[in-house]
C-alpha positions as CSV (number, residue, x, y, z in Angstrom):
1,M,0.0,0.0,0.0
2,F,2.9,2.4,0.7
3,D,4.2,1.8,-2.8
4,L,0.8,2.1,-4.4
5,E,0.1,5.3,-2.6
6,R,3.2,6.8,-4.2
7,E,2.2,5.5,-7.6
8,Y,-1.5,6.6,-7.5
9,L,-2.1,9.4,-5.1
10,I,-1.1,13.1,-5.3
11,P,1.5,13.6,-2.7
12,F,0.0,16.1,-0.6
13,Y,0.3,14.1,2.7
14,R,3.3,12.9,4.7
15,R,1.9,9.9,6.3
16,Q,3.0,7.7,9.2
17,R,3.9,4.2,8.0
18,V,1.0,2.3,9.4
19,L,-2.1,0.7,7.6
20,F,-5.2,0.8,9.8
21,V,-8.0,-1.6,8.9
22,R,-10.2,-1.5,12.0
23,G,-11.1,0.7,15.1
24,E,-12.9,0.1,18.3
25,G,-13.5,2.7,20.9
26,C,-10.1,4.4,21.7
27,W,-8.2,1.9,19.8
28,L,-7.1,1.3,16.3
29,F,-5.8,-1.8,14.7
30,D,-3.4,-2.3,11.9
31,E,-3.4,-5.0,9.2
32,K,-1.3,-7.4,11.4
33,G,-3.9,-7.1,14.3
34,R,-1.7,-4.8,16.4
35,R,-3.6,-2.3,18.5
36,Y,-2.7,1.4,19.1
37,L,-4.3,3.9,21.6
38,D,-5.6,6.6,19.6
39,L,-5.0,10.2,21.1
40,V,-5.7,11.9,17.8
41,S,-9.2,10.7,16.9
42,G,-9.0,11.5,13.2
43,I,-7.8,15.0,14.3
44,A,-10.5,15.7,16.8
45,C,-13.3,14.0,14.7
46,V,-14.2,10.6,16.1
47,S,-15.8,11.9,19.2
48,I,-17.8,8.9,20.3
49,G,-15.0,6.4,19.6
50,H,-14.4,4.1,16.6
51,S,-17.3,2.0,15.5
52,H,-19.7,2.8,18.2
53,P,-22.5,0.1,18.0
54,Y,-25.4,2.6,18.2
55,F,-23.7,5.0,15.6
56,V,-23.1,2.0,13.2
57,E,-26.6,0.8,13.6
58,R,-28.3,4.2,12.9
59,V,-26.1,4.9,9.9
60,F,-26.6,1.4,8.5
61,E,-30.4,1.7,8.8
62,Q,-30.3,5.1,7.0
63,L,-28.0,3.7,4.3
64,K,-30.6,1.1,3.5
65,R,-33.4,3.7,3.3
66,L,-32.0,6.8,1.6
67,V,-28.6,8.4,1.0
68,H,-29.0,11.4,-1.1
69,V,-31.7,13.4,-3.0
70,S,-30.2,16.9,-3.0
71,N,-31.5,20.1,-1.6
72,L,-34.2,20.3,-4.3
73,F,-36.4,18.2,-1.9
74,Y,-37.2,17.9,1.9
75,T,-35.7,15.2,3.9
76,K,-36.7,14.5,7.6
77,P,-33.1,13.9,9.1
78,Q,-32.0,17.4,8.0
79,I,-34.9,19.2,9.8
80,E,-34.4,17.0,12.9
81,L,-30.8,17.8,13.0
82,A,-31.4,21.5,12.8
83,M,-33.9,21.3,15.6
84,K,-31.4,19.4,17.8
85,L,-28.6,22.0,17.0
86,R,-30.8,24.9,18.0
87,G,-31.2,23.2,21.4
88,I,-27.5,22.6,22.1
89,S,-25.9,25.5,20.3
90,G,-28.3,28.4,21.0
91,M,-28.1,29.5,17.4
92,E,-31.4,29.8,15.5
93,K,-30.9,28.8,11.9
94,F,-28.5,26.5,10.1
95,F,-26.9,25.6,6.7
96,F,-25.4,22.2,6.1
97,C,-22.3,21.5,4.2
98,N,-19.6,18.8,4.1
99,S,-16.6,20.1,5.9
100,G,-15.1,22.8,8.2
101,T,-13.6,24.8,5.3
102,E,-16.8,24.9,3.6
103,A,-18.6,26.1,6.7
104,V,-16.0,28.9,6.8
105,E,-16.5,29.9,3.2
106,C,-20.2,30.1,3.8
107,A,-19.7,32.2,7.0
108,L,-17.4,34.6,5.3
109,K,-19.9,35.1,2.5
110,I,-22.6,35.7,5.0
111,S,-20.6,38.5,6.7
112,R,-20.1,40.4,3.4
113,K,-23.7,39.9,2.5
114,F,-25.0,41.1,5.9
115,T,-22.7,44.1,6.3
116,G,-22.2,45.1,2.8
117,K,-18.5,45.4,3.7
118,K,-15.3,43.6,2.4
119,K,-12.7,43.4,5.1
120,F,-12.0,40.2,7.1
121,V,-10.2,40.3,10.5
122,A,-8.6,36.9,11.7
123,L,-5.9,36.2,14.3
124,V,-2.3,35.5,14.1
125,N,-1.8,31.8,14.3
126,S,-5.3,31.1,13.1
127,F,-6.2,28.1,11.0
128,H,-9.6,28.1,9.3
129,G,-9.1,25.7,6.3
130,R,-7.5,25.5,2.8
131,T,-10.1,26.7,0.2
132,M,-9.6,30.1,-1.1
133,G,-11.7,32.0,1.3
134,S,-10.9,30.2,4.4
135,L,-7.1,30.1,3.5
136,S,-7.2,33.9,3.0
137,V,-8.0,34.1,6.8
138,T,-5.6,31.4,7.8
139,W,-2.5,33.1,9.2
140,K,0.7,30.6,8.4
141,E,2.4,32.0,5.4
142,K,3.5,28.5,4.2
143,F,-0.2,27.6,3.6
144,R,-1.0,31.0,1.9
145,K,2.1,31.9,-0.1
146,P,2.0,29.5,-3.1
147,F,-1.7,30.4,-3.8
148,E,-1.6,34.3,-3.5
149,P,-3.3,36.6,-4.6
150,L,-6.0,35.4,-2.1
151,I,-9.1,37.2,-1.1
152,Q,-8.5,40.7,0.2
153,P,-8.5,42.8,2.4
154,V,-7.5,40.7,5.4
155,E,-6.0,41.9,8.7
156,F,-4.3,39.6,11.2
157,V,-4.6,40.6,15.0
158,K,-2.2,39.2,17.6
159,P,-4.2,37.0,19.9
160,N,-5.3,38.3,23.3
161,D,-3.9,41.8,22.3
162,V,-6.8,44.3,22.6
163,Y,-4.7,47.3,21.4
164,D,-3.8,45.5,18.2
165,L,-7.5,44.6,17.7
166,E,-8.6,48.2,18.2
167,R,-5.9,49.3,15.6
168,K,-7.2,46.8,13.0
169,V,-11.0,46.8,13.0
170,D,-12.7,49.8,11.6
171,D,-15.9,50.7,9.7
172,Q,-14.9,48.6,6.7
173,T,-14.8,45.3,8.6
174,A,-17.2,42.7,7.6
175,C,-16.4,40.2,10.3
176,V,-13.9,39.1,13.0
177,I,-13.4,35.3,12.8
178,I,-11.8,33.6,15.7
179,E,-11.0,30.2,17.2
180,L,-11.7,30.5,20.9
181,I,-9.0,27.8,21.3
182,Q,-6.5,27.8,18.6
183,G,-6.2,24.0,17.7
184,E,-3.7,23.8,14.8
185,A,-1.6,26.5,16.5
186,G,-1.0,24.1,19.4
187,V,-4.1,24.5,21.6
188,F,-4.0,28.1,22.8
189,P,-7.1,29.6,24.4
190,M,-8.3,33.2,24.2
191,D,-8.6,35.4,27.2
192,V,-12.2,36.3,28.2
193,D,-11.3,40.1,28.2
194,F,-10.0,39.8,24.6
195,V,-13.3,38.1,23.5
196,K,-15.4,40.8,25.3
197,A,-13.2,43.4,23.5
198,I,-14.2,41.9,20.1
199,F,-18.0,42.2,20.9
200,D,-17.3,45.9,22.2
201,E,-15.8,46.6,18.9
202,R,-18.6,44.9,17.0
203,D,-21.1,47.3,18.6
204,E,-19.1,50.3,17.5
205,H,-18.2,49.2,14.0
206,N,-21.2,47.0,13.1
207,F,-19.3,43.8,11.9
208,L,-20.3,40.2,12.5
209,V,-18.4,37.9,15.0
210,I,-17.8,34.5,13.7
211,F,-16.7,31.7,16.1
212,D,-14.9,29.0,14.3
213,E,-15.9,25.9,16.5
214,V,-14.9,23.4,13.9
215,Q,-12.4,21.8,16.2
216,T,-13.9,22.9,19.6
217,G,-17.5,21.8,19.1
218,F,-19.6,18.8,20.3
219,G,-18.2,18.2,23.7
220,R,-14.5,18.5,23.0
221,T,-13.8,21.2,25.6
222,G,-16.1,19.8,28.4
223,R,-19.0,21.9,27.1
224,W,-21.1,21.5,23.9
225,F,-19.1,24.4,22.5
226,A,-16.1,26.4,23.6
227,K,-18.3,29.5,23.6
228,D,-20.1,28.1,26.7
229,H,-16.9,28.7,28.7
230,Y,-16.8,32.3,27.7
231,G,-20.5,33.4,27.9
232,F,-20.8,35.1,24.4
233,K,-23.1,34.3,21.6
234,P,-21.7,35.0,18.1
235,D,-23.6,36.1,15.1
236,V,-22.2,33.1,13.2
237,I,-20.7,29.8,14.3
238,T,-19.0,27.1,12.1
239,M,-19.1,23.4,13.0
240,A,-17.7,20.2,11.5
241,K,-15.2,17.5,12.7
242,A,-16.8,15.8,15.7
243,M,-20.2,16.7,14.4
244,G,-20.5,13.4,12.6
245,S,-17.9,11.4,14.7
246,G,-15.8,11.0,11.6
247,F,-18.5,11.0,8.9
248,P,-18.1,14.2,6.8
249,I,-20.5,16.9,7.7
250,G,-20.3,20.7,8.3
251,C,-22.6,23.4,9.4
252,V,-23.1,27.1,9.8
253,G,-25.4,28.4,12.6
254,V,-26.6,32.0,12.6
255,T,-28.8,34.3,14.7
256,S,-32.4,35.0,13.5
257,E,-31.2,38.7,12.8
258,V,-28.5,37.4,10.3
259,A,-30.8,34.8,8.8
260,E,-33.4,37.4,7.9
261,R,-30.9,39.2,5.6
262,L,-30.1,36.1,3.5
263,E,-31.9,35.2,0.3
264,F,-32.9,32.3,-1.8
265,T,-30.1,31.0,-4.1
266,E,-27.2,33.1,-2.4
267,H,-25.4,29.9,-1.2
268,A,-25.9,26.2,-1.8
269,S,-24.4,22.6,-1.5
270,T,-25.2,19.6,-3.5
271,F,-24.3,17.1,-0.9
272,G,-24.7,19.4,2.2
273,G,-27.3,18.0,4.7
274,N,-27.8,14.8,3.0
275,P,-29.9,12.2,5.0
276,L,-27.0,9.8,5.8
277,A,-24.7,12.7,7.0
278,C,-27.5,14.1,9.2
279,V,-28.3,10.7,10.7
280,A,-24.6,10.3,11.5
281,S,-24.6,13.6,13.3
282,L,-27.9,12.9,15.1
283,A,-26.4,9.5,16.3
284,T,-23.3,11.3,17.5
285,I,-25.3,13.8,19.5
286,E,-27.5,11.1,21.0
287,V,-24.5,9.1,22.1
288,I,-22.9,12.0,23.7
289,E,-26.1,12.8,25.7
290,R,-26.9,9.2,26.6
291,E,-23.3,8.4,27.8
292,N,-22.7,11.8,29.4
293,L,-19.6,12.3,27.3
294,I,-19.4,16.0,27.9
295,K,-18.9,15.4,31.6
296,N,-16.4,12.7,30.8
297,A,-14.5,15.1,28.7
298,E,-14.4,17.6,31.5
299,K,-13.5,15.0,34.3
300,V,-10.9,13.0,32.4
301,G,-9.6,15.9,30.5
302,G,-8.7,17.5,33.9
303,Y,-7.0,14.3,34.9
304,F,-5.2,14.0,31.7
305,K,-3.8,17.6,32.1
306,E,-2.6,16.7,35.5
307,R,-0.9,13.7,34.4
308,I,0.7,15.5,31.3
309,S,1.9,18.3,33.7
310,E,4.2,15.6,35.3
311,L,6.0,15.5,32.0
312,S,5.7,19.1,30.6
313,E,5.8,22.5,32.4
314,D,3.5,24.1,29.7
315,V,0.1,22.4,29.5
316,R,-3.0,24.2,28.0
317,G,-6.6,23.6,27.1
318,F,-10.1,22.7,28.1
319,G,-11.5,19.2,28.5
320,L,-10.1,16.8,25.9
321,M,-8.4,19.4,23.9
322,I,-5.1,19.6,25.3
323,G,-1.6,21.1,24.1
324,A,1.7,20.6,25.8
325,K,5.3,21.6,25.2
326,F,7.7,18.8,24.5
327,E,11.1,19.1,23.0
328,N,11.6,16.7,19.9
329,A,7.8,16.5,19.4
330,F,8.1,15.0,16.0
331,E,10.4,12.2,17.4
332,I,8.0,11.5,20.1
333,V,5.2,11.0,17.6
334,E,7.5,8.8,15.5
335,M,8.4,6.6,18.5
336,G,5.0,6.6,19.8
337,L,3.8,4.6,16.8
338,K,6.4,1.9,17.7
339,E,5.0,2.0,21.3
340,G,1.4,1.5,20.0
341,L,0.4,5.1,20.6
342,I,-1.1,7.5,18.1
343,L,0.1,11.2,18.8
344,N,0.1,14.4,16.9
345,A,2.7,17.2,16.9
346,T,1.6,20.7,15.8
347,S,5.2,21.9,15.7
348,E,8.6,20.7,16.6
349,D,8.1,21.4,20.3
350,N,4.3,20.8,20.9
351,L,2.0,17.8,21.1
352,R,-1.8,18.0,20.8
353,F,-4.1,15.5,22.5
354,V,-7.5,15.1,21.1
355,P,-8.6,11.6,21.9
356,P,-12.2,10.2,21.7
357,L,-14.6,11.6,24.3
358,T,-15.0,8.0,25.6
359,I,-11.3,7.7,26.9
360,G,-10.9,6.8,30.6
361,R,-8.3,7.3,33.2
362,R,-6.9,3.8,32.6
363,E,-6.1,4.8,29.1
364,V,-4.7,8.1,30.1
365,N,-2.4,6.4,32.6
366,L,-1.2,4.1,29.8
367,A,-0.6,7.0,27.4
368,V,1.4,8.9,30.1
369,E,3.4,5.9,30.9
370,K,4.3,5.3,27.3
371,I,5.3,9.0,26.6
372,S,7.4,9.0,29.8
373,H,9.2,5.9,28.5
374,I,9.8,7.5,25.1
375,I,11.2,10.7,26.8
376,D,13.6,8.5,28.8
377,K,14.7,6.8,25.6
378,L,15.4,10.1,23.9
379,K,17.2,11.4,26.9
380,Y,19.4,8.4,27.0
381,K,20.0,8.8,23.3
382,T,21.0,12.4,23.7
383,D,23.3,11.7,26.8
384,R,25.1,9.0,24.9
């Protein structure tokens, strides 16, 4: 398979050399039957664990009934999911798409339509996706530079710097888009005072506030959404990743006031909100509720942070979205694979932990034990 990948696939990915064939709960299994503790969950996607029996049953039943008819017609799962999302998110109306970057594209278009303005304001170290609009508000130059010119104008504000925010927003601003916890940057939360300042500036300059909760939504932080830690309601929210526990689905939620300005045919998606994806999302939400996984994310996440703090002096995050400073992070990831541990490094000195929300203390203890063992190996190698 490694050779076939090089022959047949465009080389956009640098993959770890393992072929997974099965998953169960917090565990992945390769083609030889070896199991690996998964602390990445498909990059914060597989929220209820791999192959959850209820999820599999619900998706399979819908697969036998109806997969897709397009948005030229009504389907029941789409309406049921929108009703459920209103209850857990506090937003009033929704648009369904297929991914996080699509959700961001829609949110940016909504901000220009609603305000009649052009300028986007995002944050330094932000990541919002790789399509042209979402890439335009993604900070890292290595992502943007090969594809310029991108959508303009865009300003980038230093996170948690109120003075920089006040300098860069103005009456031409259509929106400020932020991740309340910057995931791809390494799990860095925003300060409450900084978030409040954004809303103060919104009231003065009449722009929209977009919360990008693609990575932080659906229980990841020990609340349904990261915004629930902060006490602010955005004008627009983007969702994806854990929304379908690995099944591709994205969504934009807006307030009623924003929805009233949007008109027929201004945005669309062929596959967005198809019955199969919506049932996958409904099943995900139902498992989170039934198994009290948000509480588990809060409790086990707190324990995970305590244990990781034994190995790192710089540990950040909420719930089961944790970042920690580790020297030689890429080497730790590589060695972790040999130890049966799936890890993710966001930089050469930072690990990100986003396991399934079903993880327990036993798995956390095993993970910390293995990481400690890897660090000892690296230290011995360096000393020699």
